N, C-alpha and C positions, 0 to 999 in steps of 0.2 A: 571742630574739624578733627578727623582721624589722623593720628600721628603715623608717620611712615612705618615705624617699627610695628605698630598695631596692625597696619595694613598687611605687611609681610606675614605677621603671625596668623592673620585671618586667612590669607591666601594659602599659607602652608596647611592650615587646618582644613580648608576646603579641599585641597589637593589630597590630603590624607583620607578624608572621609569619602572622596570620590574613588580613590584607589581601593579602599575597603569595599565600597559598594560594587565596583567593577569586578573585584575578585569574587564577591558573593555571586554576582551574575554568572561569572565564568563557571564557578562550581556548580551552580544550578543548571546551566546549559550542559556541562559535562555529565552530571548525573542523569539528566533527562536523555542525553545522547546515549549513555550506557543502557538506560532502560529501553530506549528505542531499539538499539542494536541487539539487546538480549531478547526482546520480544520478536525481533526479526528473525533471529537465529532459531528460537523456539518454534516460531511459525514455520520456518523452512524445514525443520526436522519432521514435523507432523504433516507438512504439505506433501512430501514425497509419498508417504504412506497413504494419505487420502487420495492422491492422484492415482495410485495403483488401484485402490478400491473402486474409484470412480470409473477408471478405464474398463475394469471388469464388468461393472454394472452396465456401462454404455454398450459394450460388446454384446452382452446377453440381451439388452434391450433391442439393439439393432437386428439381432438374429430373428427376433419375433416381430419386428416392425414391417409395415407394408411399404410398397414402392413410394407412395405419396409422402409418407413420413420422411423417408430418406431424402427425397427431393427437397422438401421443405427445410430439412436440417442442413443440407449442403448450401442452400441459399442463405440461411441464417449464418452459417459458419463463415462463408466468404464475406458477408457484411461485417462480421466481427473482426475478421482478419484485416479488412480494409481500415476499419476504425483503429485497430491496434497499430497498423503501419502509419497512420496519420499521427497518432499519439507519439510514436517513436520519432517521426520527423520533427514534430514540434519540440520534443525533448532535445533533439540534436541541435536545432536552431538556438534554443535557449542555452544549451551547453556552450555553444560557440560564443554567444554574447557573454556568458559568465567567464569564459576563458579570457576574452578581451578585457573584461571589467576587473579581472584579478580576484573575483570572489568564487572561483570554481569549487574549492572544498566545501564551502557552505552550500553551494548549489547542489553539489553531488550528494551530500547527506540528505538534503531536503528531498531531492528527486528519488533517492533510494527509499526514504520513509514513505513518500507518496505512492511509489510503486508497490511496496509491501501492503500498504493500506488498500490499494486498489485490488491487488491480488486476493487479499482477504475477503473483500466485498464479493468478488467474483466467485470465490470458493463457497462463501455462505450462500450466494444465490444458487449455485449449482447443487449444494446440499439440500436446500429447500425444494428445488425442482425435483430432485431425486426422491425426497420424502413424499412429495405430492404424487409423483408417478407411482411409487410403491403403494400408496394408499388407494389410488384410483384403480390399480390392478387388483388389489384385494377386493374392493367393492365390486368390480367387474366380475371377478371369479365367483363371488357370493351370489350375484344376481343371476349368473348362468346356471348355478346349482339349483336355485329355487324354482 
């Protein structure tokens, strides 16, 4: 049978190793959080620039586009905006329950990271679409020449 003093020593040892592990986890979380924030900041810096370039390309594209393309585009754009509004509403509902549950800071960080990831995906999608459009225009121009 374990002596009381041994049991206390064992408990103290467990507590120490748990504290050590917990602080390691904390450090890991913090460093990952720093990475996340740094990546978010970096993305934000280039995002503005890319947004300007994209807007210019879009303007020149629409100047040359027909009525049908414009109509299709507006339909698609309003569908996207509806979807974004739904996402925001869901985010707001989740935010309120996070506030009630007392884990708002964690939720806010996760939400921000999620939004940055989503925005990155959308930008990549847009870049790919622009590249495809440019390529298609070049082919189209070539076929008209020959």
